[in-house]
Residue frames relative to the residue before (quaternion, step in Angstrom):
aa qw qx qy qz dx dy dz
M 1.0000 0.0000 0.0000 0.0000 0.00 0.00 0.00
D 0.3931 -0.6637 0.5734 0.2761 3.61 -0.88 0.81
E 0.6169 -0.6154 0.3362 0.3572 3.61 -1.08 0.69
N 0.6828 0.5230 -0.3101 0.4052 3.61 1.11 -0.25
V 0.4325 0.7115 -0.4245 0.3557 3.53 1.49 0.01
H 0.5263 -0.6438 0.4582 0.3141 3.56 -0.99 0.96
G 0.5761 -0.6459 0.4077 0.2911 3.47 -0.94 1.09
A 0.6214 0.5892 -0.3356 0.3925 3.60 1.10 -0.73
I 0.6186 0.5491 -0.3337 0.4522 3.46 1.27 -0.59
T 0.6639 0.4864 -0.2981 0.4834 3.45 1.00 -0.86
S 0.6403 0.5293 -0.3045 0.4660 3.59 0.96 -0.68
G 0.6503 0.5126 -0.3056 0.4700 3.52 1.01 -0.82
L 0.6678 0.4925 -0.2940 0.4744 3.52 0.93 -0.90
R 0.6978 0.4637 -0.3071 0.4514 3.61 0.86 -0.76
Q 0.5781 0.5476 -0.3718 0.4772 3.58 1.20 -0.49
R 0.7050 0.4422 -0.2623 0.4885 3.54 1.23 -0.52
H 0.4763 -0.7150 0.3632 0.3606 3.58 1.50 0.35
I 0.3720 0.6921 -0.5107 0.3490 3.53 1.04 0.95
N 0.4505 -0.6976 0.4939 0.2578 3.63 -0.76 1.06
V 0.1002 0.8053 -0.5789 0.0794 3.57 -0.39 1.18
L 0.0630 -0.7601 0.6440 0.0591 3.60 -0.91 0.74
I 0.3135 -0.7380 0.5845 0.1241 3.49 -0.93 1.29
A 0.5911 -0.5943 0.3875 0.3837 3.55 -0.96 0.85
Q 0.6486 0.5265 -0.3286 0.4406 3.70 0.87 -0.88
E 0.6379 0.5315 -0.3468 0.4363 3.63 1.01 -0.39
D 0.7583 0.3847 -0.1808 0.4943 3.50 1.26 -0.46
I 0.7803 0.1810 -0.0067 0.5986 3.60 1.07 -0.98
P 0.6176 -0.5366 0.4062 0.4070 3.60 -1.16 0.39
E 0.5542 -0.5832 0.4787 0.3516 3.55 -1.20 0.57
G 0.7749 0.3361 -0.2323 0.4823 3.45 -1.07 0.68
T 0.3539 0.7389 -0.4939 0.2915 3.61 1.24 0.23
P 0.5289 -0.6488 0.4371 0.3290 3.67 -0.74 0.85
D 0.6039 -0.6012 0.3720 0.3680 3.61 -0.92 0.81
P 0.6383 0.4742 -0.4025 0.4536 3.74 0.68 -0.64
A 0.6551 0.4854 -0.3474 0.4632 3.73 0.86 -0.62
V 0.6168 0.5310 -0.3474 0.4658 3.62 1.02 -0.72
L 0.6966 0.4457 -0.2866 0.4837 3.62 0.94 -0.74
D 0.5699 0.5848 -0.3439 0.4636 3.53 1.21 -0.56
R 0.6751 0.4938 -0.2677 0.4783 3.47 0.96 -1.07
A 0.6105 0.5303 -0.3371 0.4820 3.73 0.90 -0.85
T 0.6486 0.5006 -0.3076 0.4839 3.56 0.89 -0.92
E 0.6087 0.5444 -0.3631 0.4487 3.66 0.75 -0.89
L 0.7517 0.4509 -0.1886 0.4428 3.49 0.85 -1.26
G 0.3901 -0.7149 0.4828 0.3219 3.57 1.35 -0.41
R 0.5235 0.6371 -0.4013 0.3986 3.59 1.12 0.61
V 0.4595 -0.6660 0.5339 0.2455 3.46 -1.07 0.87
L 0.2632 -0.8069 0.5111 0.1355 3.57 -0.69 0.97
F 0.1911 -0.7625 0.6094 0.1030 3.70 -0.81 1.07
T 0.0740 0.7940 -0.5892 0.1298 3.50 -0.92 1.05
Q 0.2815 -0.7017 0.6352 0.1577 3.49 -1.44 0.42
D 0.5181 0.6795 -0.3717 0.3629 3.53 1.45 -0.20
D 0.4058 -0.7159 0.5187 0.2320 3.69 -0.75 1.04
D 0.6660 0.5078 -0.3364 0.4305 3.53 1.03 -0.70
L 0.5957 0.5119 -0.3567 0.5058 3.65 1.13 -0.58
L 0.6526 0.4901 -0.3489 0.4607 3.68 0.90 -0.72
A 0.6627 0.4977 -0.3310 0.4513 3.53 1.00 -0.57
E 0.6387 0.5094 -0.3361 0.4687 3.53 1.18 -0.51
A 0.5828 0.5212 -0.3707 0.5013 3.61 1.20 -0.55
A 0.6642 0.4944 -0.3328 0.4514 3.69 0.85 -0.90
R 0.6135 0.5514 -0.3383 0.4529 3.59 1.01 -0.75
R 0.6581 0.5160 -0.2823 0.4701 3.56 0.98 -0.96
Q 0.6425 0.5113 -0.3387 0.4595 3.58 0.98 -0.71
R 0.6523 0.4945 -0.3145 0.4808 3.60 0.95 -0.92
M 0.7389 0.4537 -0.2247 0.4446 3.60 0.85 -0.79
G 0.3861 -0.7458 0.4357 0.3238 3.46 1.48 -0.27
E 0.4129 0.6846 -0.4843 0.3555 3.62 1.24 0.69
P 0.4022 -0.7684 0.4372 0.2378 3.56 -0.51 1.14
F 0.0444 0.7632 -0.6442 0.0257 3.61 -1.28 0.64
A 0.6597 -0.5940 0.3190 0.3320 3.55 -1.13 0.71
G 0.6336 -0.5025 0.3656 0.4608 3.51 1.21 -0.52
V 0.1142 -0.7847 0.6066 0.0568 3.58 -1.12 0.70
I 0.2154 -0.7018 0.6693 0.1142 3.39 -1.28 0.75
Y 0.0221 -0.8309 0.5550 -0.0332 3.68 -0.59 1.02
I 0.0088 0.7420 -0.6701 -0.0189 3.44 -1.24 0.70
H 0.4130 -0.7001 0.5246 0.2531 3.59 -0.92 0.84
Q 0.5861 -0.6225 0.3807 0.3521 3.59 -0.84 0.94
D 0.6378 0.5585 -0.3166 0.4254 3.61 1.05 -0.69
K 0.7372 0.3879 -0.2461 0.4954 3.56 1.26 -0.59
L 0.4449 0.7202 -0.4496 0.2850 3.54 1.28 0.05
I 0.0838 0.6726 -0.7317 0.0725 3.56 -1.05 0.94
I 0.4697 -0.7485 0.3976 0.2471 3.50 -0.40 1.32
G 0.6799 0.4696 -0.3222 0.4619 3.63 0.73 -0.89
R 0.6737 0.4935 -0.2992 0.4615 3.58 0.78 -0.84
C 0.6331 0.5216 -0.3285 0.4682 3.60 1.06 -0.78
I 0.6487 0.5320 -0.2926 0.4589 3.63 1.03 -0.71
E 0.6222 0.5238 -0.3125 0.4908 3.43 1.18 -0.94
D 0.6911 0.5166 -0.2880 0.4153 3.56 0.81 -1.01
L 0.6570 0.4933 -0.2953 0.4878 3.57 1.10 -0.96
E 0.6269 0.5492 -0.3272 0.4453 3.55 1.03 -0.71
L 0.6373 0.5624 -0.2737 0.4502 3.49 1.07 -0.86
L 0.6541 0.5058 -0.2728 0.4918 3.43 1.04 -0.99
T 0.6724 0.4628 -0.3449 0.4633 3.62 0.85 -0.60
Q 0.6887 0.4795 -0.3265 0.4350 3.63 1.10 -0.43
V 0.7711 0.3615 -0.2004 0.4843 3.53 1.10 -0.63
S 0.7771 0.2964 -0.1793 0.5255 3.67 1.16 -0.01
E 0.3594 -0.6982 0.5868 0.1975 3.42 -1.40 0.27
P 0.6328 -0.5429 0.3729 0.4071 3.69 -0.99 0.80
E 0.6571 0.5350 -0.3592 0.3911 3.67 0.79 -0.78
Q 0.5933 0.5824 -0.3662 0.4179 3.63 1.26 -0.47
F 0.6967 0.4591 -0.2792 0.4753 3.63 1.17 -0.33
V 0.3677 0.7095 -0.5362 0.2718 3.61 1.04 -0.04
N 0.8729 0.0420 -0.0643 0.4819 3.48 -1.06 1.11
Y 0.6193 0.5109 -0.3252 0.4997 3.56 1.25 0.61
V 0.2592 -0.7216 0.6276 0.1349 3.46 -1.34 0.68
Q 0.0895 -0.7828 0.6127 0.0615 3.55 -0.70 1.01
Y 0.2180 -0.7827 0.5704 0.1202 3.70 -0.78 1.02
L 0.1882 -0.7254 0.6546 0.0997 3.39 -1.27 0.79
P 0.5258 -0.1110 -0.8367 -0.1061 1.47 -2.38 0.94
L 0.6152 -0.5919 0.3812 0.3547 3.47 -1.20 0.72
R 0.8283 0.1700 -0.0463 0.5319 3.60 0.99 -0.85
C-alpha cells in the first residue's frame, strides 16, 4: 500500500486475511515515488495507490522498458472503500503477483 491509501482499505483487507504491507511499515514516510516503486519491485509486491504521480512513474517505466512489480490504481474520485476492498480481494484470489509485472490495473473492476 502506498502511504496515502485510506486506512480503512488496509484494515478491511487485513480482516479478510490478505497479506498487506503498508509503505510506512517498510520504508520512511515521505519516500519519493520512484523509490517506493523500486522497493515494491524488490519485494515482488504489487503496489496499490491513489497517487497520480506514482501512476505517472509506472507509465514512464512502461514507456522506457524499466521493470516494476506492478501497480493497482484507483482515482480518488472513484473510490468507494467497500467496493475497493472487494476488488482488491478478488484480484488476490484470481491472480498472482507475477501477472502484474510491468502492468497497471485500474479500479474499479466493474
